[in-house]
N, C-alpha and C positions, 0 to 999 in steps of 0.2 A: 504494500500500500504506500502511496506517496506520503511525504512528511506533512504536507498541508492537508486540511480537511477535504474529504472527498464527498461525493454526492450520492445519496440514497433516494431512489425513486420509490415513493411509498403510496400504496393503495389505502384509502380510508373509506369507511362505510357511510358515504355521502352520495347524493344523487347527481354527481357530476362526472362526466365522461372523460376523466383524465387522472393521472397520478400527480403526486406533489413532491417537489424536490426539497430535501433537507440536508443540512450539513452533518457529517459524521466525523468525529475526532479520529485522528490516525490510529489511536490505540483501540478504538471500537471495532472489533472484528465482526463485520456484517456480511451476510450472504443472502441471496434471494430466498424467500420462504420463511424468514425469521420475522417474529413480531417485535414491534418497537412501540414505545410510548412517546408521543409528540404533542406539542401544543398546536391547536388548530382553531382559528377564530377565537371565540371566547372560552373554548375548552382548553384547559391547561394539561389535561391528562387523557388524550385520545389514543386508543389503540390502533395501530396501523400494521400493514404487512409489507415488507420490503419486496419489491418486484424486480428491481435491477440496481446494481451498484456501478457507478461510472465516475469519471472525472470531469464530465461536461454538463453544462446547464445553459439553457437559453435565458435565464434570469440573472439579475444582478446578485452576485454572491453575497454582497453586503446586506441584502435584504432577506436572505434566507435564515431560517431558524435552525438551531442545532437539535438533533435527536436527544430527547431527555433520557431515555433508558432503553437498553436492549433487554427483551423479555425472555428470549430463548437462547440456549447455549449452542443449539444446532438448528438447522432449518426444520421448521414444523411442516412445511409443504415442500415436497420434492420438486425439482425443476420440471420433471415430466408432468406431474399433476398440475403445476402452475401453468404450464403450456395449455393443458386441457381447459383450465378455468379461463385463461385469456382467450382461447378460441371461442368458447361458449359466450363470453361477453361480447366479442366482436360479431358473432353471427346473429345473436338475438338483440343486438344494439342496446345493451343494458350496461350501466356504469360498472366498471371493473371492481371498484371497491365494494359495491353491494353484492356482486357475484361472489367475490372471494370470501367476504365475511358471512354471507348466507350459507357457504359451504362448511363453515366451522361450527362446532358445538357452542352453545351460548356462553358457557363458562370460559372458553378460550377467547371469545369475542370481548369478554369483560376484562381480559388480561390475567386470568387465573393461570397458575402453573400447569404445564402439560403433563400432569401426573394425577393419579387418583389415590384416595386414601385406602389403606388396607381394610378390606371388608371381612365379613364372617360367613361361615357356612354352618348350617344346622345338620347335626348327625344324631343317630340314635345312641343311647348309652346303655351299657350293661344288658340286663335281661329284656329290655324293650325290643332288642333286635329280633327276638323270637316270640314276641308277645302275640297272642291270638287276638285278633281285632274284636272278637266278641266281648272281650273284657271292657271295651269302651263303647258298647252299644247305646248307652245313655248319653254319650258325648260324641255325636256323629262327626262333628268338625275335627275333634281331636283324632278320631279314628282315621279320617281322610289324610291327615298330616302324617300319622304313623305309617299308613299304607304307602304314602309317597316316599317317605324316608326308607322304608324297607325295600322299596323298588330301586332306590338310589343310595346304596351303602356309602358311596363317596361323599354324600351330603348334598344339600341344595341351598341356594342363596335366597335372600328375601325376594329378589327379582323373580326367581323361578317359582316361589310360593305364591306370587301374585296371579299365577295362572289358575289358582283355585277359585271356585265360584262363590267365595264368602270372604269376609274380613278375617284374616288369619291371626291378628294380633292377640286377641283374648285366648283362643285355644292354644296358641303357641306358648303364651305365658303360663297357662295352667300346666302344660306338659313339662315346662322347665321347672316349675315349682315341685312337680312330682319326681324330678330328677330322671325323667325318661328321655330327655334330649339334652344335647350340649352344643356349645358354640366352639368352633375351631377357626383359627385365622385363615384367611384367604389371601394368597399372594398375587392374585390377578394374572398369573401365568396360565396360558391355555392348557386345558387338561389333555393328556395323551389320548389320541384317537384309537379306540379299540379296533380290531380287524373288522372290516365291513362284512355283512352277511351277503351271500350271493343273491343277486336279483334274477329271478326267472323271467326272461324276456320272450315274448312271442316273436314270430318271424318278422313282422313289420317293425317292431321295436328294435330288434337286433340289427336289422338292415339300416335303420336310422342311426343307431349308435355307431355302427361300422363306418358309415359315410362321413359322419362328423369326426370320428376318431382319426381318420386318415390325415386330417389337417389340424389336429389338436394342439400343435405347437406353432401355429401361424394364424394370420387373420383369415377368417371366413365368416360371412354372414349367412345364417341358415334360418329359413322359415320352416318351422315344424308345424305343419298343417294337419291337425288330428281332430277327428270328430269327437264330440263330447263322450267321455267314457272310454277312449281308445288307449289311455295309459301314457300320456305325455309325461306325467310325473315320474314314471319308472325310467324313462329315457333320461330325464334331467338327473335323477339320482345316480344312475350308472355313470354318466359323464362326470358328475361331481366327484364320485368315488375315484375315478382315474386321475382327476386333477389333484385331489387331496393326497393320494398315494404318491404322486410325483413331487410333492413338496410345495405345490402352488396353492393359490387361494381362488375360491369361486365366489362371485357376487351374484345373488339371486334377487330380482325385483318382482314384487307382486303388487297388484293394483290397490288392495285394501288391507288394512290391519287385520280385519276379520278372517282373512285367508291364511295368516301366519300360523295359527295353532295347528291346523291340520298338516301343513307343510313341515312344521317342526317335528310333529309326531312321526311322520313318515321318515324324516331324516334320522331321528333317533333310533327308530326301529331297524332301518337298513344299514346305517353307517355307524351307529353306536355313539354319536356325538350330537350335541345341540348346536345350531348355528348361533353366531353373535347377531343380535337384533338391533336394527336402527329404524325407528319410526316415531311418530309424534306422541305416542302414548307413554314413552319412557320419561323418567325424571331426568333432569339436566345432568345429574351426577352419573346416572346409568348411561346416558348418551355419550358423555365424555369417556367413560371407561371403555365402552365398546368401540368407540371411534379410535382410541389409542391402541386397543388390541389389534384392530384391523390394520392400522398404520404400521405397527411393529411387526406384522406378519404372524402374530400369535393366534389369530382367528382364521381357521382354515376355511370356514364358510361364513359369509356375511349375507344376511337375509333382511330385506327391508322394503319399504314403499318408495314412492317417487324420489324423495330427497336422499335416499341411500346411494344414488348414482354419484354423489359427491364424495363418498367415503374413500380415503386413500388406501391403497393396497401395496404392500411391499413386494409381493411376488404374484401379480395377477396371472391367472391361467384360463379363466372362463367367465363369461357374463351370460346370464339367462334372464330373459324378460318374459314372464308368464302372462298370458292374456294380453299380448302386445297391442291388441286393437283398442284397449280400454281407454276411455277419455280421462281417467284418473291420472294417467302418466303426463298429462299436459297441465302445467301450473297455470292457473287462470287469473292470477293477480300478481302484482309486484314483478318479479323476474319471471317472465312467461316462457319457460323452457319446456321442451319435451324430453322426458327421461328416456323414452324409447329411442328417439333419434340420437340422443347423446350417448346412449349405451353402444350404439353402432359406431359412433365416432371414437369413443374411448377404446373399444376393442381394436379398431384400426390403428390408433396411435400406439397401443401396447402390443400390437401384432399377436392377438389372441382371438379365438373364435367367440362369436356371440350367437346365441340361439334365441330366436323370437318364436314363442309358442302361442297357438290360438286355434280354436275350432272355427273361428269366423275372422280370418285375417283382414287387416285393414287394406283399403285400396292402395295405399302407399307401398305396403310390403308386397302385395301382389304385382304392382307395377315394377318394383325393383327386381322381382323374379323374372318377369317378362323381358326386362332390359338386360338380364344376365348379371346383375349385381349381387344376387342372392341365390343360394341353393335351395330348391323347393323339395322338401321331404314330406310325404303324406302318410298318415296313419288313418286308413279308411274303415277299419273295423273296430267295433267295441270289443273290449276284453270279454272272453267267454263266448264269443261268436253271437252275442245278442244283437238284434237289429235295432237301429234307432227307433224311438217310439213313433207310431203313426200320429199324424196331426189331423184334427178334424175341426172345421169351422162351424160355429153355432150362430145362425142368423138370428139376431135379436129383434128384427123388425116385427112389429105387431105382436110381440110375445108378452105374456104376463110374467112379471118379474117379482121375485122375493128379494127386495133390496137391490143389490147389484148382481144377483144370481139368477140364471135362467133355470127353467124346470129341468132341462136335460143335464146341466151341470150338477144340480142338486141330486138327481138320481144317480149320477156317476159317483159323487161323493159318498152317498149312502151305501152304494155297492162296495166301494173300497173300504169303508169303515167295517162293514159286515165281514169282510175278508181279512180284517186286521192289518190293512196296509195304510201307509201314510199318504197324505195329500198336500200338495203345495199350491196355494192360490196366490198368484202374482198380481200385485197392484202397485204401480210405481208412484204412489201418492200417499204420504203419511198424513196423520191427523184424522179428524172425523168427517168433516165436510169442507170442500174447497171454496164454497160460495154460500154466503148468507144474504138473502134478498127479501124484499118486501113484496108480497103478492099483490098489494093494493096499488102501489105507485111504481114498482120496479127498481127502487133504490137498492144498491149493492154495497156491502161493507168493504171499503177500500183502505189500504194503507196510505196514509196521508203523505208519507215520505217517498213511496215508490209508485203510487197510483195503480196498484194491482189489487185484486181481491185478497182479503184476509182469509186465512184458513182457521176453521173452528176446531180446537183441540178439547175434546170433552173431558179427558182426565185432568187437564189443567184448568178447565172452565175459562179459557182465554181465547181471544182471536189473535193469531200470530201471523206475522209476515215472514215467509220463508227466505226472503232475500236480505232484509236488513235486520231481522230478528226483533223488530219492535212488537209490542203486545198491547192489547187494550181489553177492558172488561167486555163481557158478552152483553149485548143490548137486548132488552126485552120488548122494546117498541121501536118502530121506525122513526129516526130523527127528522125525516122529511114530512111525513103525513100523520105520524102518531099511531099508526096501525099496530095492534098487538100481534104477537105470534109470528115472528119472522121465520121464513122457510129456510131449511138447510138443504142445499142442492148439491148433488154429487156425492161420491163415496171416497173416503180415505181408508187406510188400514184399520183405524179404530172402529169405524162404522161397520166395515165388513166383518170384523171380529165379533161385534155385537150381534149382527144378523145371524152369523153362523151359530153363536151360542143359543139363540132362540130356536133355530131350526134343528140343531143337533145338541140337545142339552147334556147328553152324556159324553160328548167328545172332549178330549183334551186339546185345547187350542192354544197355540203359541203365536204371538205377534213379534216379528223381527223387523225392526226399522231403526232409524237413528234415535228415535225417542226411547225405545225399549233397550237400547244397548249403550247408553251413555256411560254407565258405571264401568270402571276398569274390571276386566274379567267377565263381564256379563255376556259378551258375544260367545266366548268359549263355553260358558256354562250352558247357554242355549243350544249350541252345537252338540255338546255332550248329551244333553237331554234328548235331542232329536235322534242322535246316533244310537242311543241306548233304547230307542223305541218307546220312550215315555211321553211322546206327543203324537196326536193323531192328525191334526190339521195345522199346517204352517201357513201363516199369512205374512207375506214379506214383500219388501221392495227389492230393488236391484242388488241389495246386500246379499241376497240368497241366489242371485242369478248366475254366479260364476264360481267355479273352483270347488264347490262343496260336493261331498259324496255321502249320500244318505241311503243306506242299503235297503230300507223298507219303503222308500218312496216310489210309488208306481203311477200316481195320477197327478198331472199338472194342469191347472186351470188358469188361463190368462184372462183376467177379468175385463180389462178395458184396452183393447188393441187400438181403438180408433184415435186416441189422443196422439199417437205417434205417426199416423198415416199422412197427415197434412201439415206442411210447414214450409215457410219461405226459405229455410236454410237448406242449401243443396246437399248437406251431409245427413239430413234427417232420415232419409230412406236407408242409408247405410247403418246408422245407429239403431234404427228400428229393427232391421233384419238381424243384426248382431245380438241384440237383446232377446229377440224372439227365439233364435236358435239356442242361445245360452240357457235361457229359462227352460226351454223344452228338454234340454240335455240333462236336467236333473232327474228325469223320470226313467225308471226301468234300467238301473245301472248294475243290477246283480242278476239273479236267476229268473225273476219274474218280469215279463215284458211290461213296458209302460205305455201310457196313453196321454196325449196332450189335447185338451179342448180349448178352443180359442173363441171367445165371444166377440162379435163384431156386428155393426150395422152395415158394413160394406164388404160382404163376402166375395164380391166380384173384383175387388181392388187388385191391380196387377201385381203389386208387391206380395200380397198374401198368396195369390195364385201361383206365382213363381216359386216361392219358398216351399209351399206345400207339395207341389207336383214335381219340382225339379231340383230343389235344394239350394243351399247357399252358394255353391261353386258356380252354377249357371247364373244365378242372380248377380254375383260379383262380376262375371264376364260381361254381362249385359250392361251393368252400371259403369264399368270401365270404358266400354265403347261409347256410352252416352257422355261420360265426362270428357273423353277425347274429342268428340264432336263439338262439345261446348267450350273446349279450351279451359276446363276447370282442373284443379289439382286432382291427381298428381301430375298432370300434363302442363301445369303452370305453377307459379309461386305467388303467394299472397302475403300482404302485410296490412294490418289494420291500425290506423292512427285513431286513438280514442281521446276525447277530451270531455271534462265535466266541470261544472261550476254552478253557482246559484243564479247567475245572470246570463241570459242568452246573448246579450251584446258582446260579452267577453269571449264567448265561444266563437261567435261570428268573426270577431277581430282576429283571433288566433288562427282560425282556419283560412281566412283571407291571406294572412301573412305566410302560412305554410304552403298554400297553393302557389302563391307568387314565387316563392323560392323554388318549389318543385318544378314549375313550368319553364324555368330558365334552362333546365337541362334534364329532360326526362325521356330521352330517346328510347323507344321500346317499352316504356311504362304506360300502362293504362290506369286511369283513376276514376273512381265512382264516388260521388258525393261531394261535399259532406251532407249527410242526412241524419235525422234523429235515430238513435239506436233503437233496436226492436223493443227494449225496455227503456223508454225515453227519459224516465226519471227513476233514480235509485238513491235511497238514503237522503232524500231532500235535494239532490243535485240533478241538474239537467245534463243529458248525455247525448253527444253527437259522435259520428265516426266517419272516417274517410278510408275507402278501400283502394289499395294499390295492387296491380297485377303485372307480372312479367313472365316471359317464357325462358329467360336465361338467368340462372341462379347467381353466377359470379358477378354479372353486371348489376343485378338487383341488389346484391349485398353491398357493393361499392356505392351505389346511389343512396341506399338507405343510410349508410354510415356518414356520408357527407351531409345528407339532409338533416339527420339527427343533431349533428354538431351545430348546424346553423339554427335549428329550432331551439336548441338550448340557450342560444344567445338572444332570442327574441324577447323584447319587453312584454309582449302579449302572452308569451309562454309562462311568465311568472304569475299571471293572474288566473290561470286555469290549472287543473290537475290533468296532465296528459301522459300518455304512454303509447308505445309502439309494440304491437303484438305480431311477431314474425311467425309465419305458418299458423295462423289462428285456427282453432278447432271449434270455437263457439262464438257465434256472432252476437250474443246477448250483451 
């Protein structure tokens, strides 16, 4: 290092598309990827991350501030991972500082040391190891803990105890007082992985593993296209086994936290080890510990939701994206990235394979197969040679209904109950009723901040907005005309559950939606109940549509298909078809064939007819042909400029400036708008958007980068809240 102070280019968690130059004393040994503490604006202690070290600056050295403190003795973020973060920032046109700090656990963003406290593990003591669980039959929660510890003689942590469907603190304390359990220190090192159990693969699965295995030590993007119940998970596990045995790490992404318990259970059964978890339900200390284990290479398997794509790996060997089509992989606010697309990029940078699995592949993934960018592997048969369940449409026109249920569906439910089989009724709308209106004057209860109908939640006795989370008391009379007895129109999961209880009073009914699974561990408890056969009828939203395997489930009823058939969004038909097939795939996954009944007022709709008579593959081919003719993604690239504020003249001024800059040099770019967003008001703010389209990705990226830098400098941009969504998946 030179004798004079040198320059550290530092990323800070601020919404500015640049790094900031600071002076570093010669004795301060800095390298890219280290955290530092600096003064920034009025903040005297702001945490930053060093991006580059140089002896050059475009600014006056005399005006630069010195770095206050170095927080790490070695780089916290490797150069390779830093390159991945920088590419992501550049492609999605989002400030580097926010990207970098969004990829770090919260405790590291706050400047906490990159280490965790020594934890503890619970183990059985003495005679409790051979204790008959009947001895605790009056204390069922204590018995469950003893059974868990007997199954894991090496002990379990508090984090692992949280998978239990009850608050374990009191029974744990009681067992400790009885000297039946003890605490032992946990050194945070990864447990040795026991030898994996052999997985019995069928012919299709073995062929898929062999095809991927040929290039297991180099980049390859594979689309594993398997019908529901075809055993994609077995393929994943066999590939993970090979990667772990070679001393490398596997990163597995799933769309929902609710899918992690079943995946964890399968990995434990087959590989004898639990993955390290990274998702939003973890405490900050748990997230930091698991992040550090992955970074140090001590976690052989990392399993998480969308944000786990940012997890550093010391020895990456494989990335798997399960249900790759799922919209959950796209971040819809703040830094709007696609975890699926970034998984492909990350695999390419690391020169490792990436497997994208789905029964209903996205149009983007199928397009990449057709373009020769991905290998297409198919699993066309269900395990056990069972055929996919037949689909039948129920025409609701002029039918007498019992709530949201047709007579034919009620008869099918009754028959399944008599044969002691499980039923899943799918309704992608939580709450009791989506609309409350006055029969006298037509007044509808709206959210004043979003101008959309409020949903009535009976168990809370509140009217809720599902977009801004505002709530208001239930009205007994119309505020416009004073009429008593407002009508509840439409059905949500609450109302459907109530109707079923009246029709089938002896049935055990479980409702699975965001409201019933808010408590930690509640989703796992419900899944365990269903798997054990302790529930007859399941009423659920899309939380139950993907990835779950319920052996006794034979009948699926789709209550309201029509809400997804008509939309101004060109992606709506794709989303509807994917959800339709995924929900249907929950039925008949073991020895008993399944049946799917679909209620609709539009049985002749082309989408329904194609799916029922020809399947998803033909539907997808037709949709890709349609998209190509219209020049829509994946045959072109989109970006959506959004802006919102409380005053419409501020939005108009901002978009006028934005278009003026854009039109100076937009060769090959088409623009549409600005127009009000489909949801024109949200949380009290007016919302407008401008859509850009291009057929060439590299030129598009360059134009967007220049445009964003100029937008940032606009005075009008400071009076609105604006964002750019590259490759938008949702136009709302």
